[in-house]
N, CA, C and O atoms as a Tripos MOL2 file, in Angstrom:
@<TRIPOS>MOLECULE
protein
  320   319    80     0     0
PROTEIN
NO_CHARGES

@<TRIPOS>ATOM
      1 N         -12.3420   80.2010   23.1070 N.3       1 LYS1
      2 CA        -12.2010   78.7630   22.9020 C.3       1 LYS1
      3 C         -12.4930   78.4550   21.4380 C.2       1 LYS1
      4 O         -13.3820   79.0450   20.8230 O.2       1 LYS1
      5 N         -11.7160   77.5100   20.8940 N.am      2 MET2
      6 CA        -11.8570   77.1570   19.4890 C.3       2 MET2
      7 C         -13.1270   76.3310   19.2700 C.2       2 MET2
      8 O         -13.5160   75.5400   20.1290 O.2       2 MET2
      9 N         -13.7600   76.5200   18.1270 N.am      3 VAL3
     10 CA        -14.9790   75.7770   17.8200 C.3       3 VAL3
     11 C         -14.6480   74.3220   17.5330 C.2       3 VAL3
     12 O         -15.3170   73.4210   18.0390 O.2       3 VAL3
     13 N         -13.6100   74.0830   16.7160 N.am      4 PHE4
     14 CA        -13.2000   72.7150   16.3710 C.3       4 PHE4
     15 C         -11.9550   72.3640   17.1700 C.2       4 PHE4
     16 O         -10.8360   72.5190   16.6820 O.2       4 PHE4
     17 N         -12.1440   71.8990   18.3770 N.am      5 SER5
     18 CA        -11.0200   71.5740   19.2440 C.3       5 SER5
     19 C         -10.8380   70.0640   19.3080 C.2       5 SER5
     20 O         -11.7650   69.3250   19.6390 O.2       5 SER5
     21 N          -9.6210   69.6170   18.9850 N.am      6 TYR6
     22 CA         -9.3090   68.1920   19.0230 C.3       6 TYR6
     23 C          -8.7430   67.7740   20.3670 C.2       6 TYR6
     24 O          -8.7110   66.5850   20.6830 O.2       6 TYR6
     25 N          -8.3010   68.7270   21.1540 N.am      7 LEU7
     26 CA         -7.7220   68.4290   22.4520 C.3       7 LEU7
     27 C          -8.5950   69.0000   23.5530 C.2       7 LEU7
     28 O          -9.1110   70.1120   23.4410 O.2       7 LEU7
     29 N          -8.7530   68.2250   24.6190 N.am      8 ASP8
     30 CA         -9.5040   68.7550   25.7430 C.3       8 ASP8
     31 C          -8.6140   69.7120   26.5460 C.2       8 ASP8
     32 O          -7.4420   69.8980   26.2190 O.2       8 ASP8
     33 N          -9.1660   70.3020   27.5720 N.am      9 ASP9
     34 CA         -8.4360   71.3190   28.3430 C.3       9 ASP9
     35 C          -7.1810   70.7560   29.0020 C.2       9 ASP9
     36 O          -6.1450   71.4220   29.0120 O.2       9 ASP9
     37 N          -7.2500   69.5560   29.5480 N.am     10 THR10
     38 CA         -6.0900   68.9510   30.2010 C.3      10 THR10
     39 C          -4.9780   68.6980   29.1920 C.2      10 THR10
     40 O          -3.8100   68.9630   29.4770 O.2      10 THR10
     41 N          -5.3300   68.1880   28.0180 N.am     11 ALA11
     42 CA         -4.3250   67.9230   26.9890 C.3      11 ALA11
     43 C          -3.6860   69.2130   26.4990 C.2      11 ALA11
     44 O          -2.4800   69.2590   26.2560 O.2      11 ALA11
     45 N          -4.4840   70.2500   26.3550 N.am     12 ARG12
     46 CA         -3.9400   71.5390   25.9150 C.3      12 ARG12
     47 C          -2.9800   72.1240   26.9460 C.2      12 ARG12
     48 O          -1.9790   72.7380   26.5770 O.2      12 ARG12
     49 N          -3.2670   71.9430   28.2180 N.am     13 LYS13
     50 CA         -2.3770   72.4510   29.2700 C.3      13 LYS13
     51 C          -1.0680   71.6760   29.3070 C.2      13 LYS13
     52 O          -0.0180   72.2500   29.5940 O.2      13 LYS13
     53 N          -1.1190   70.3700   29.0190 N.am     14 ASN14
     54 CA          0.0810   69.5300   29.0720 C.3      14 ASN14
     55 C           0.8570   69.5060   27.7590 C.2      14 ASN14
     56 O           1.9200   68.8890   27.6900 O.2      14 ASN14
     57 N           0.3600   70.1540   26.7310 N.am     15 LEU15
     58 CA          0.9920   70.1050   25.4220 C.3      15 LEU15
     59 C           2.3850   70.7250   25.4320 C.2      15 LEU15
     60 O           3.2650   70.2510   24.7140 O.2      15 LEU15
     61 N           2.6060   71.7530   26.2130 N.am     16 HIS16
     62 CA          3.9220   72.3870   26.2360 C.3      16 HIS16
     63 C           4.9650   71.5440   26.9620 C.2      16 HIS16
     64 O           6.1490   71.8760   26.9170 O.2      16 HIS16
     65 N           4.5620   70.4630   27.6290 N.am     17 HIS17
     66 CA          5.4960   69.5450   28.2750 C.3      17 HIS17
     67 C           5.9190   68.4190   27.3470 C.2      17 HIS17
     68 O           6.8060   67.6370   27.6880 O.2      17 HIS17
     69 N           5.2920   68.3240   26.1710 N.am     18 TYR18
     70 CA          5.5850   67.2410   25.2440 C.3      18 TYR18
     71 C           7.0080   67.3710   24.7120 C.2      18 TYR18
     72 O           7.4490   68.4690   24.3730 O.2      18 TYR18
     73 N           7.7220   66.2530   24.6400 N.am     19 GLU19
     74 CA          9.0820   66.2390   24.1340 C.3      19 GLU19
     75 C           9.2470   65.0110   23.2580 C.2      19 GLU19
     76 O           9.0140   63.8860   23.7010 O.2      19 GLU19
     77 N           9.6540   65.2310   22.0000 N.am     20 TYR20
     78 CA          9.8400   64.1250   21.0720 C.3      20 TYR20
     79 C          11.0870   63.3460   21.4490 C.2      20 TYR20
     80 O          12.1400   63.9370   21.6900 O.2      20 TYR20
     81 N          10.9800   62.0350   21.5020 N.am     21 LYS21
     82 CA         12.1010   61.1840   21.8630 C.3      21 LYS21
     83 C          12.2090   60.0560   20.8380 C.2      21 LYS21
     84 O          11.8990   58.9030   21.1370 O.2      21 LYS21
     85 N          12.6460   60.3940   19.6450 N.am     22 GLY22
     86 CA         12.8220   59.3940   18.5990 C.3      22 GLY22
     87 C          14.2560   58.8930   18.5760 C.2      22 GLY22
     88 O          15.1750   59.5630   19.0480 O.2      22 GLY22
     89 N          14.4260   57.7070   18.0210 N.am     23 SER23
     90 CA         15.7750   57.1570   17.9050 C.3      23 SER23
     91 C          15.8470   56.2710   16.6700 C.2      23 SER23
     92 O          14.8380   55.7450   16.2020 O.2      23 SER23
     93 N          17.0470   56.1200   16.1600 N.am     24 ASP24
     94 CA         17.2990   55.2450   15.0220 C.3      24 ASP24
     95 C          18.5650   54.4690   15.3400 C.2      24 ASP24
     96 O          19.6520   55.0450   15.3860 O.2      24 ASP24
     97 N          18.4350   53.1850   15.5570 N.am     25 ASN25
     98 CA         19.5690   52.3540   15.9490 C.3      25 ASN25
     99 C          20.0990   51.5030   14.8000 C.2      25 ASN25
    100 O          20.8290   50.5400   15.0340 O.2      25 ASN25
    101 N          19.7430   51.8430   13.5650 N.am     26 SER26
    102 CA         20.1760   51.0330   12.4350 C.3      26 SER26
    103 C          21.6420   51.2840   12.1110 C.2      26 SER26
    104 O          22.1950   52.3330   12.4430 O.2      26 SER26
    105 N          22.2630   50.3060   11.4580 N.am     27 TYR27
    106 CA         23.6540   50.4560   11.0470 C.3      27 TYR27
    107 C          23.8010   51.5270    9.9680 C.2      27 TYR27
    108 O          24.8240   52.2080    9.9040 O.2      27 TYR27
    109 N          22.7880   51.6760    9.1240 N.am     28 THR28
    110 CA         22.8330   52.6960    8.0790 C.3      28 THR28
    111 C          22.9260   54.0780    8.6900 C.2      28 THR28
    112 O          23.7180   54.9060    8.2380 O.2      28 THR28
    113 N          22.1350   54.3360    9.7030 N.am     29 TYR29
    114 CA         22.1850   55.6410   10.3740 C.3      29 TYR29
    115 C          23.5040   55.8270   11.1150 C.2      29 TYR29
    116 O          24.1330   56.8830   11.0380 O.2      29 TYR29
    117 N          23.9110   54.7820   11.8340 N.am     30 LYS30
    118 CA         25.0870   54.8920   12.6960 C.3      30 LYS30
    119 C          26.3840   55.0680   11.9060 C.2      30 LYS30
    120 O          27.2370   55.8700   12.2870 O.2      30 LYS30
    121 N          26.5380   54.3210   10.8070 N.am     31 TYR31
    122 CA         27.8150   54.3160   10.1050 C.3      31 TYR31
    123 C          27.8140   55.0760    8.7850 C.2      31 TYR31
    124 O          28.8860   55.2970    8.2210 O.2      31 TYR31
    125 N          26.6480   55.4880    8.2640 N.am     32 LEU32
    126 CA         26.6110   56.1830    6.9820 C.3      32 LEU32
    127 C          25.9710   57.5620    7.0880 C.2      32 LEU32
    128 O          26.6020   58.5720    6.7740 O.2      32 LEU32
    129 N          24.7330   57.6010    7.5240 N.am     33 LEU33
    130 CA         23.9990   58.8650    7.5070 C.3      33 LEU33
    131 C          24.4810   59.8620    8.5550 C.2      33 LEU33
    132 O          24.5990   61.0520    8.2630 O.2      33 LEU33
    133 N          24.7550   59.4010    9.7490 N.am     34 SER34
    134 CA         25.2010   60.3080   10.8010 C.3      34 SER34
    135 C          26.5760   60.9130   10.5010 C.2      34 SER34
    136 O          26.7380   62.1250   10.6440 O.2      34 SER34
    137 N          27.5810   60.1130   10.0870 N.am     35 PRO35
    138 CA         28.8530   60.7320    9.7100 C.3      35 PRO35
    139 C          28.7340   61.6580    8.5030 C.2      35 PRO35
    140 O          29.4110   62.6850    8.4450 O.2      35 PRO35
    141 N          27.8830   61.3080    7.5420 N.am     36 LEU36
    142 CA         27.6760   62.1660    6.3840 C.3      36 LEU36
    143 C          27.0550   63.4980    6.8030 C.2      36 LEU36
    144 O          27.4770   64.5560    6.3370 O.2      36 LEU36
    145 N          26.0610   63.4440    7.6750 N.am     37 ALA37
    146 CA         25.4200   64.6690    8.1530 C.3      37 ALA37
    147 C          26.4080   65.5210    8.9470 C.2      37 ALA37
    148 O          26.4130   66.7450    8.8140 O.2      37 ALA37
    149 N          27.2280   64.8990    9.7540 N.am     38 THR38
    150 CA         28.2370   65.6360   10.5220 C.3      38 THR38
    151 C          29.2400   66.3140    9.5940 C.2      38 THR38
    152 O          29.6100   67.4670    9.8130 O.2      38 THR38
    153 N          29.6770   65.6030    8.5600 N.am     39 PHE39
    154 CA         30.5980   66.1880    7.5930 C.3      39 PHE39
    155 C          29.9620   67.3790    6.8910 C.2      39 PHE39
    156 O          30.5950   68.4260    6.7500 O.2      39 PHE39
    157 N          28.7130   67.2290    6.4490 N.am     40 LEU40
    158 CA         28.0480   68.3120    5.7340 C.3      40 LEU40
    159 C          27.8140   69.5270    6.6310 C.2      40 LEU40
    160 O          27.9340   70.6660    6.1800 O.2      40 LEU40
    161 N          27.4870   69.2900    7.8800 N.am     41 VAL41
    162 CA         27.2760   70.4090    8.8120 C.3      41 VAL41
    163 C          28.5810   71.1790    9.0040 C.2      41 VAL41
    164 O          28.5670   72.4080    9.0780 O.2      41 VAL41
    165 N          29.6820   70.4850    9.0830 N.am     42 ASN42
    166 CA         30.9790   71.1590    9.2640 C.3      42 ASN42
    167 C          31.4980   71.7670    7.9670 C.2      42 ASN42
    168 O          32.2420   72.7470    8.0060 O.2      42 ASN42
    169 N          31.1220   71.2080    6.8180 N.am     43 PHE43
    170 CA         31.6410   71.6490    5.5330 C.3      43 PHE43
    171 C          30.8750   72.8440    4.9690 C.2      43 PHE43
    172 O          31.4800   73.7790    4.4460 O.2      43 PHE43
    173 N          29.5560   72.8160    5.0740 N.am     44 LEU44
    174 CA         28.7370   73.8630    4.4560 C.3      44 LEU44
    175 C          28.6500   75.0960    5.3530 C.2      44 LEU44
    176 O          28.6250   74.9730    6.5780 O.2      44 LEU44
    177 N          28.6050   76.2760    4.7510 N.am     45 PRO45
    178 CA         28.4720   77.4930    5.5660 C.3      45 PRO45
    179 C          27.0840   77.5850    6.2000 C.2      45 PRO45
    180 O          26.1090   77.0550    5.6680 O.2      45 PRO45
    181 N          27.0140   78.2550    7.3230 N.am     46 THR46
    182 CA         25.7430   78.3650    8.0400 C.3      46 THR46
    183 C          24.7930   79.3590    7.3830 C.2      46 THR46
    184 O          23.6270   79.4460    7.7710 O.2      46 THR46
    185 N          25.2720   80.1010    6.4030 N.am     47 SER47
    186 CA         24.3970   81.0690    5.7360 C.3      47 SER47
    187 C          23.4600   80.4160    4.7260 C.2      47 SER47
    188 O          22.5390   81.0650    4.2310 O.2      47 SER47
    189 N          23.6830   79.1370    4.4160 N.am     48 ILE48
    190 CA         22.8140   78.4400    3.4740 C.3      48 ILE48
    191 C          21.5550   77.9770    4.2180 C.2      48 ILE48
    192 O          21.6370   77.3640    5.2820 O.2      48 ILE48
    193 N          20.4010   78.2820    3.6390 N.am     49 ALA49
    194 CA         19.1320   77.9110    4.2690 C.3      49 ALA49
    195 C          18.8870   76.4060    4.1180 C.2      49 ALA49
    196 O          19.2320   75.8310    3.0860 O.2      49 ALA49
    197 N          18.3010   75.7660    5.1260 N.am     50 PRO50
    198 CA         17.9960   74.3340    5.0240 C.3      50 PRO50
    199 C          17.0780   74.0070    3.8510 C.2      50 PRO50
    200 O          17.2190   72.9500    3.2340 O.2      50 PRO50
    201 N          16.1460   74.8930    3.5370 N.am     51 ASN51
    202 CA         15.2600   74.6410    2.4040 C.3      51 ASN51
    203 C          16.0310   74.6220    1.0910 C.2      51 ASN51
    204 O          15.6710   73.8810    0.1760 O.2      51 ASN51
    205 N          17.0820   75.4210    0.9870 N.am     52 PHE52
    206 CA         17.9010   75.4240   -0.2160 C.3      52 PHE52
    207 C          18.6440   74.1040   -0.3490 C.2      52 PHE52
    208 O          18.7810   73.5840   -1.4560 O.2      52 PHE52
    209 N          19.1230   73.5570    0.7550 N.am     53 LEU53
    210 CA         19.7850   72.2500    0.7130 C.3      53 LEU53
    211 C          18.8150   71.1580    0.2800 C.2      53 LEU53
    212 O          19.1830   70.2580   -0.4740 O.2      53 LEU53
    213 N          17.5850   71.2370    0.7540 N.am     54 SER54
    214 CA         16.5690   70.2740    0.3230 C.3      54 SER54
    215 C          16.2850   70.4150   -1.1600 C.2      54 SER54
    216 O          16.0950   69.4160   -1.8540 O.2      54 SER54
    217 N          16.2550   71.6430   -1.6510 N.am     55 LEU55
    218 CA         16.0360   71.8850   -3.0720 C.3      55 LEU55
    219 C          17.1720   71.3080   -3.9020 C.2      55 LEU55
    220 O          16.9210   70.7080   -4.9470 O.2      55 LEU55
    221 N          18.4030   71.4730   -3.4680 N.am     56 ILE56
    222 CA         19.5510   70.9170   -4.1850 C.3      56 ILE56
    223 C          19.4620   69.3870   -4.2140 C.2      56 ILE56
    224 O          19.7330   68.7750   -5.2480 O.2      56 ILE56
    225 N          19.0900   68.7730   -3.1070 N.am     57 GLY57
    226 CA         18.9150   67.3220   -3.0740 C.3      57 GLY57
    227 C          17.8300   66.8570   -4.0220 C.2      57 GLY57
    228 O          17.9740   65.8310   -4.6870 O.2      57 GLY57
    229 N          16.7470   67.6080   -4.0850 N.am     58 HIS58
    230 CA         15.6470   67.2680   -4.9870 C.3      58 HIS58
    231 C          16.0900   67.3900   -6.4430 C.2      58 HIS58
    232 O          15.7440   66.5490   -7.2730 O.2      58 HIS58
    233 N          16.8460   68.4260   -6.7490 N.am     59 ILE59
    234 CA         17.3520   68.6120   -8.1110 C.3      59 ILE59
    235 C          18.3050   67.4740   -8.4820 C.2      59 ILE59
    236 O          18.2900   67.0090   -9.6220 O.2      59 ILE59
    237 N          19.1240   67.0250   -7.5490 N.am     60 CYS60
    238 CA         20.0150   65.8920   -7.8170 C.3      60 CYS60
    239 C          19.2130   64.6310   -8.1190 C.2      60 CYS60
    240 O          19.5540   63.8890   -9.0410 O.2      60 CYS60
    241 N          18.1630   64.3810   -7.3620 N.am     61 CYS61
    242 CA         17.3150   63.2100   -7.6240 C.3      61 CYS61
    243 C          16.6580   63.3050   -8.9920 C.2      61 CYS61
    244 O          16.5910   62.3130   -9.7170 O.2      61 CYS61
    245 N          16.1720   64.4890   -9.3520 N.am     62 LEU62
    246 CA         15.5670   64.6640  -10.6720 C.3      62 LEU62
    247 C          16.6010   64.5000  -11.7750 C.2      62 LEU62
    248 O          16.2830   63.9790  -12.8440 O.2      62 LEU62
    249 N          17.8320   64.9350  -11.5350 N.am     63 GLY63
    250 CA         18.8970   64.7620  -12.5140 C.3      63 GLY63
    251 C          19.2090   63.2980  -12.7580 C.2      63 GLY63
    252 O          19.3860   62.8790  -13.9020 O.2      63 GLY63
    253 N          19.2770   62.5250  -11.6930 N.am     64 ILE64
    254 CA         19.5290   61.0880  -11.8360 C.3      64 ILE64
    255 C          18.3800   60.4230  -12.5850 C.2      64 ILE64
    256 O          18.5990   59.5420  -13.4160 O.2      64 ILE64
    257 N          17.1720   60.8420  -12.2890 N.am     65 TYR65
    258 CA         16.0010   60.3050  -12.9980 C.3      65 TYR65
    259 C          16.0640   60.6680  -14.4790 C.2      65 TYR65
    260 O          15.7440   59.8350  -15.3280 O.2      65 TYR65
    261 N          16.4670   61.8870  -14.8040 N.am     66 ALA66
    262 CA         16.5610   62.3140  -16.2030 C.3      66 ALA66
    263 C          17.6420   61.5280  -16.9360 C.2      66 ALA66
    264 O          17.4490   61.1380  -18.0880 O.2      66 ALA66
    265 N          18.7740   61.2920  -16.2840 N.am     67 ILE67
    266 CA         19.8350   60.4970  -16.9070 C.3      67 ILE67
    267 C          19.3630   59.0740  -17.1540 C.2      67 ILE67
    268 O          19.6500   58.4960  -18.2020 O.2      67 ILE67
    269 N          18.6420   58.5080  -16.1990 N.am     68 THR68
    270 CA         18.1090   57.1560  -16.3740 C.3      68 THR68
    271 C          17.1300   57.1000  -17.5300 C.2      68 THR68
    272 O          17.1660   56.1660  -18.3300 O.2      68 THR68
    273 N          16.2530   58.0930  -17.6260 N.am     69 LEU69
    274 CA         15.3170   58.1240  -18.7530 C.3      69 LEU69
    275 C          16.0430   58.2890  -20.0790 C.2      69 LEU69
    276 O          15.6460   57.6920  -21.0790 O.2      69 LEU69
    277 N          17.0940   59.0860  -20.1010 N.am     70 TYR70
    278 CA         17.8540   59.2900  -21.3250 C.3      70 TYR70
    279 C          18.5600   58.0050  -21.7560 C.2      70 TYR70
    280 O          18.5430   57.6440  -22.9330 O.2      70 TYR70
    281 N          19.1770   57.3190  -20.7970 N.am     71 GLU71
    282 CA         19.9300   56.1110  -21.1120 C.3      71 GLU71
    283 C          19.0420   54.9110  -21.4000 C.2      71 GLU71
    284 O          19.3480   54.1160  -22.2890 O.2      71 GLU71
    285 N          17.9440   54.7670  -20.6600 N.am     72 CYS72
    286 CA         17.1200   53.5550  -20.7560 C.3      72 CYS72
    287 C          15.8080   53.7950  -21.5050 C.2      72 CYS72
    288 O          15.1770   52.8350  -21.9480 O.2      72 CYS72
    289 N          15.3910   55.0310  -21.6520 N.am     73 GLY73
    290 CA         14.1170   55.3030  -22.3000 C.3      73 GLY73
    291 C          12.9530   55.0100  -21.3650 C.2      73 GLY73
    292 O          13.1320   54.5520  -20.2370 O.2      73 GLY73
    293 N          11.7710   55.2860  -21.8640 N.am     74 VAL74
    294 CA         10.5710   55.0740  -21.0580 C.3      74 VAL74
    295 C          10.3330   53.5820  -20.8420 C.2      74 VAL74
    296 O           9.8080   53.1830  -19.8030 O.2      74 VAL74
    297 N          10.7090   52.7680  -21.8010 N.am     75 THR75
    298 CA         10.4920   51.3200  -21.6910 C.3      75 THR75
    299 C          11.5310   50.6330  -20.8220 C.2      75 THR75
    300 O          11.4300   49.4300  -20.5810 O.2      75 THR75
    301 N          12.5290   51.3730  -20.3450 N.am     76 MET76
    302 CA         13.5980   50.8750  -19.4850 C.3      76 MET76
    303 C          14.3870   49.7280  -20.1230 C.2      76 MET76
    304 O          14.7260   48.7500  -19.4570 O.2      76 MET76
    305 N          14.6720   49.8620  -21.4110 N.am     77 THR77
    306 CA         15.5480   48.9190  -22.0980 C.3      77 THR77
    307 C          16.9220   49.5770  -22.1750 C.2      77 THR77
    308 O          17.2350   50.2840  -23.1320 O.2      77 THR77
    309 N          17.7170   49.3370  -21.1720 N.am     78 CYS78
    310 CA         18.9890   50.0350  -21.0050 C.3      78 CYS78
    311 C          20.0290   49.5700  -22.0250 C.2      78 CYS78
    312 O          20.1080   48.3920  -22.3740 O.2      78 CYS78
    313 N          20.8290   50.5440  -22.4930 N.am     79 ARG79
    314 CA         21.9210   50.2470  -23.4080 C.3      79 ARG79
    315 C          23.2100   50.0710  -22.6420 C.2      79 ARG79
    316 O          24.2650   49.9100  -23.2560 O.2      79 ARG79
    317 N          23.1650   50.0940  -21.3550 N.am     80 ILE80
    318 CA         24.3790   50.0240  -20.5390 C.3      80 ILE80
    319 C          24.8360   48.5850  -20.4220 C.2      80 ILE80
    320 O          25.8450   48.3080  -19.7730 O.2      80 ILE80
@<TRIPOS>BOND
     1     1     2 1
     2     2     3 1
     3     3     4 2
     4     3     5 am
     5     5     6 1
     6     6     7 1
     7     7     8 2
     8     7     9 am
     9     9    10 1
    10    10    11 1
    11    11    12 2
    12    11    13 am
    13    13    14 1
    14    14    15 1
    15    15    16 2
    16    15    17 am
    17    17    18 1
    18    18    19 1
    19    19    20 2
    20    19    21 am
    21    21    22 1
    22    22    23 1
    23    23    24 2
    24    23    25 am
    25    25    26 1
    26    26    27 1
    27    27    28 2
    28    27    29 am
    29    29    30 1
    30    30    31 1
    31    31    32 2
    32    31    33 am
    33    33    34 1
    34    34    35 1
    35    35    36 2
    36    35    37 am
    37    37    38 1
    38    38    39 1
    39    39    40 2
    40    39    41 am
    41    41    42 1
    42    42    43 1
    43    43    44 2
    44    43    45 am
    45    45    46 1
    46    46    47 1
    47    47    48 2
    48    47    49 am
    49    49    50 1
    50    50    51 1
    51    51    52 2
    52    51    53 am
    53    53    54 1
    54    54    55 1
    55    55    56 2
    56    55    57 am
    57    57    58 1
    58    58    59 1
    59    59    60 2
    60    59    61 am
    61    61    62 1
    62    62    63 1
    63    63    64 2
    64    63    65 am
    65    65    66 1
    66    66    67 1
    67    67    68 2
    68    67    69 am
    69    69    70 1
    70    70    71 1
    71    71    72 2
    72    71    73 am
    73    73    74 1
    74    74    75 1
    75    75    76 2
    76    75    77 am
    77    77    78 1
    78    78    79 1
    79    79    80 2
    80    79    81 am
    81    81    82 1
    82    82    83 1
    83    83    84 2
    84    83    85 am
    85    85    86 1
    86    86    87 1
    87    87    88 2
    88    87    89 am
    89    89    90 1
    90    90    91 1
    91    91    92 2
    92    91    93 am
    93    93    94 1
    94    94    95 1
    95    95    96 2
    96    95    97 am
    97    97    98 1
    98    98    99 1
    99    99   100 2
   100    99   101 am
   101   101   102 1
   102   102   103 1
   103   103   104 2
   104   103   105 am
   105   105   106 1
   106   106   107 1
   107   107   108 2
   108   107   109 am
   109   109   110 1
   110   110   111 1
   111   111   112 2
   112   111   113 am
   113   113   114 1
   114   114   115 1
   115   115   116 2
   116   115   117 am
   117   117   118 1
   118   118   119 1
   119   119   120 2
   120   119   121 am
   121   121   122 1
   122   122   123 1
   123   123   124 2
   124   123   125 am
   125   125   126 1
   126   126   127 1
   127   127   128 2
   128   127   129 am
   129   129   130 1
   130   130   131 1
   131   131   132 2
   132   131   133 am
   133   133   134 1
   134   134   135 1
   135   135   136 2
   136   135   137 am
   137   137   138 1
   138   138   139 1
   139   139   140 2
   140   139   141 am
   141   141   142 1
   142   142   143 1
   143   143   144 2
   144   143   145 am
   145   145   146 1
   146   146   147 1
   147   147   148 2
   148   147   149 am
   149   149   150 1
   150   150   151 1
   151   151   152 2
   152   151   153 am
   153   153   154 1
   154   154   155 1
   155   155   156 2
   156   155   157 am
   157   157   158 1
   158   158   159 1
   159   159   160 2
   160   159   161 am
   161   161   162 1
   162   162   163 1
   163   163   164 2
   164   163   165 am
   165   165   166 1
   166   166   167 1
   167   167   168 2
   168   167   169 am
   169   169   170 1
   170   170   171 1
   171   171   172 2
   172   171   173 am
   173   173   174 1
   174   174   175 1
   175   175   176 2
   176   175   177 am
   177   177   178 1
   178   178   179 1
   179   179   180 2
   180   179   181 am
   181   181   182 1
   182   182   183 1
   183   183   184 2
   184   183   185 am
   185   185   186 1
   186   186   187 1
   187   187   188 2
   188   187   189 am
   189   189   190 1
   190   190   191 1
   191   191   192 2
   192   191   193 am
   193   193   194 1
   194   194   195 1
   195   195   196 2
   196   195   197 am
   197   197   198 1
   198   198   199 1
   199   199   200 2
   200   199   201 am
   201   201   202 1
   202   202   203 1
   203   203   204 2
   204   203   205 am
   205   205   206 1
   206   206   207 1
   207   207   208 2
   208   207   209 am
   209   209   210 1
   210   210   211 1
   211   211   212 2
   212   211   213 am
   213   213   214 1
   214   214   215 1
   215   215   216 2
   216   215   217 am
   217   217   218 1
   218   218   219 1
   219   219   220 2
   220   219   221 am
   221   221   222 1
   222   222   223 1
   223   223   224 2
   224   223   225 am
   225   225   226 1
   226   226   227 1
   227   227   228 2
   228   227   229 am
   229   229   230 1
   230   230   231 1
   231   231   232 2
   232   231   233 am
   233   233   234 1
   234   234   235 1
   235   235   236 2
   236   235   237 am
   237   237   238 1
   238   238   239 1
   239   239   240 2
   240   239   241 am
   241   241   242 1
   242   242   243 1
   243   243   244 2
   244   243   245 am
   245   245   246 1
   246   246   247 1
   247   247   248 2
   248   247   249 am
   249   249   250 1
   250   250   251 1
   251   251   252 2
   252   251   253 am
   253   253   254 1
   254   254   255 1
   255   255   256 2
   256   255   257 am
   257   257   258 1
   258   258   259 1
   259   259   260 2
   260   259   261 am
   261   261   262 1
   262   262   263 1
   263   263   264 2
   264   263   265 am
   265   265   266 1
   266   266   267 1
   267   267   268 2
   268   267   269 am
   269   269   270 1
   270   270   271 1
   271   271   272 2
   272   271   273 am
   273   273   274 1
   274   274   275 1
   275   275   276 2
   276   275   277 am
   277   277   278 1
   278   278   279 1
   279   279   280 2
   280   279   281 am
   281   281   282 1
   282   282   283 1
   283   283   284 2
   284   283   285 am
   285   285   286 1
   286   286   287 1
   287   287   288 2
   288   287   289 am
   289   289   290 1
   290   290   291 1
   291   291   292 2
   292   291   293 am
   293   293   294 1
   294   294   295 1
   295   295   296 2
   296   295   297 am
   297   297   298 1
   298   298   299 1
   299   299   300 2
   300   299   301 am
   301   301   302 1
   302   302   303 1
   303   303   304 2
   304   303   305 am
   305   305   306 1
   306   306   307 1
   307   307   308 2
   308   307   309 am
   309   309   310 1
   310   310   311 1
   311   311   312 2
   312   311   313 am
   313   313   314 1
   314   314   315 1
   315   315   316 2
   316   315   317 am
   317   317   318 1
   318   318   319 1
   319   319   320 2
@<TRIPOS>SUBSTRUCTURE
     1 LYS1         2 RESIDUE 1 A LYS
     2 MET2         6 RESIDUE 1 A MET
     3 VAL3        10 RESIDUE 1 A VAL
     4 PHE4        14 RESIDUE 1 A PHE
     5 SER5        18 RESIDUE 1 A SER
     6 TYR6        22 RESIDUE 1 A TYR
     7 LEU7        26 RESIDUE 1 A LEU
     8 ASP8        30 RESIDUE 1 A ASP
     9 ASP9        34 RESIDUE 1 A ASP
    10 THR10       38 RESIDUE 1 A THR
    11 ALA11       42 RESIDUE 1 A ALA
    12 ARG12       46 RESIDUE 1 A ARG
    13 LYS13       50 RESIDUE 1 A LYS
    14 ASN14       54 RESIDUE 1 A ASN
    15 LEU15       58 RESIDUE 1 A LEU
    16 HIS16       62 RESIDUE 1 A HIS
    17 HIS17       66 RESIDUE 1 A HIS
    18 TYR18       70 RESIDUE 1 A TYR
    19 GLU19       74 RESIDUE 1 A GLU
    20 TYR20       78 RESIDUE 1 A TYR
    21 LYS21       82 RESIDUE 1 A LYS
    22 GLY22       86 RESIDUE 1 A GLY
    23 SER23       90 RESIDUE 1 A SER
    24 ASP24       94 RESIDUE 1 A ASP
    25 ASN25       98 RESIDUE 1 A ASN
    26 SER26      102 RESIDUE 1 A SER
    27 TYR27      106 RESIDUE 1 A TYR
    28 THR28      110 RESIDUE 1 A THR
    29 TYR29      114 RESIDUE 1 A TYR
    30 LYS30      118 RESIDUE 1 A LYS
    31 TYR31      122 RESIDUE 1 A TYR
    32 LEU32      126 RESIDUE 1 A LEU
    33 LEU33      130 RESIDUE 1 A LEU
    34 SER34      134 RESIDUE 1 A SER
    35 PRO35      138 RESIDUE 1 A PRO
    36 LEU36      142 RESIDUE 1 A LEU
    37 ALA37      146 RESIDUE 1 A ALA
    38 THR38      150 RESIDUE 1 A THR
    39 PHE39      154 RESIDUE 1 A PHE
    40 LEU40      158 RESIDUE 1 A LEU
    41 VAL41      162 RESIDUE 1 A VAL
    42 ASN42      166 RESIDUE 1 A ASN
    43 PHE43      170 RESIDUE 1 A PHE
    44 LEU44      174 RESIDUE 1 A LEU
    45 PRO45      178 RESIDUE 1 A PRO
    46 THR46      182 RESIDUE 1 A THR
    47 SER47      186 RESIDUE 1 A SER
    48 ILE48      190 RESIDUE 1 A ILE
    49 ALA49      194 RESIDUE 1 A ALA
    50 PRO50      198 RESIDUE 1 A PRO
    51 ASN51      202 RESIDUE 1 A ASN
    52 PHE52      206 RESIDUE 1 A PHE
    53 LEU53      210 RESIDUE 1 A LEU
    54 SER54      214 RESIDUE 1 A SER
    55 LEU55      218 RESIDUE 1 A LEU
    56 ILE56      222 RESIDUE 1 A ILE
    57 GLY57      226 RESIDUE 1 A GLY
    58 HIS58      230 RESIDUE 1 A HIS
    59 ILE59      234 RESIDUE 1 A ILE
    60 CYS60      238 RESIDUE 1 A CYS
    61 CYS61      242 RESIDUE 1 A CYS
    62 LEU62      246 RESIDUE 1 A LEU
    63 GLY63      250 RESIDUE 1 A GLY
    64 ILE64      254 RESIDUE 1 A ILE
    65 TYR65      258 RESIDUE 1 A TYR
    66 ALA66      262 RESIDUE 1 A ALA
    67 ILE67      266 RESIDUE 1 A ILE
    68 THR68      270 RESIDUE 1 A THR
    69 LEU69      274 RESIDUE 1 A LEU
    70 TYR70      278 RESIDUE 1 A TYR
    71 GLU71      282 RESIDUE 1 A GLU
    72 CYS72      286 RESIDUE 1 A CYS
    73 GLY73      290 RESIDUE 1 A GLY
    74 VAL74      294 RESIDUE 1 A VAL
    75 THR75      298 RESIDUE 1 A THR
    76 MET76      302 RESIDUE 1 A MET
    77 THR77      306 RESIDUE 1 A THR
    78 CYS78      310 RESIDUE 1 A CYS
    79 ARG79      314 RESIDUE 1 A ARG
    80 ILE80      318 RESIDUE 1 A ILE
C-alpha cells in the first residue's frame, strides 16, 4: 500500500471504470477545428509522431511572434 494515497480503496477499485465524456458544442469546433483536424489526419502520414506535430505548431507560433517583433518592435509601434 502506498504511503501517500489520495484515493481510498473503493475509489482505487472503481478507477478502471472511469471514462472521460467531454464535449465541445461551439461553432468554432463544429465548423472550423473539426474539419481542419479531419483534413490533417487524412493528409499527413501516420509515421509522423504527434509530438513532432506539436513542435511544428509551436515553431509556427514562435515564427509569427518573431515577425511581429521585427515589424512592430518591442514598443509595438507598427509600420504596417
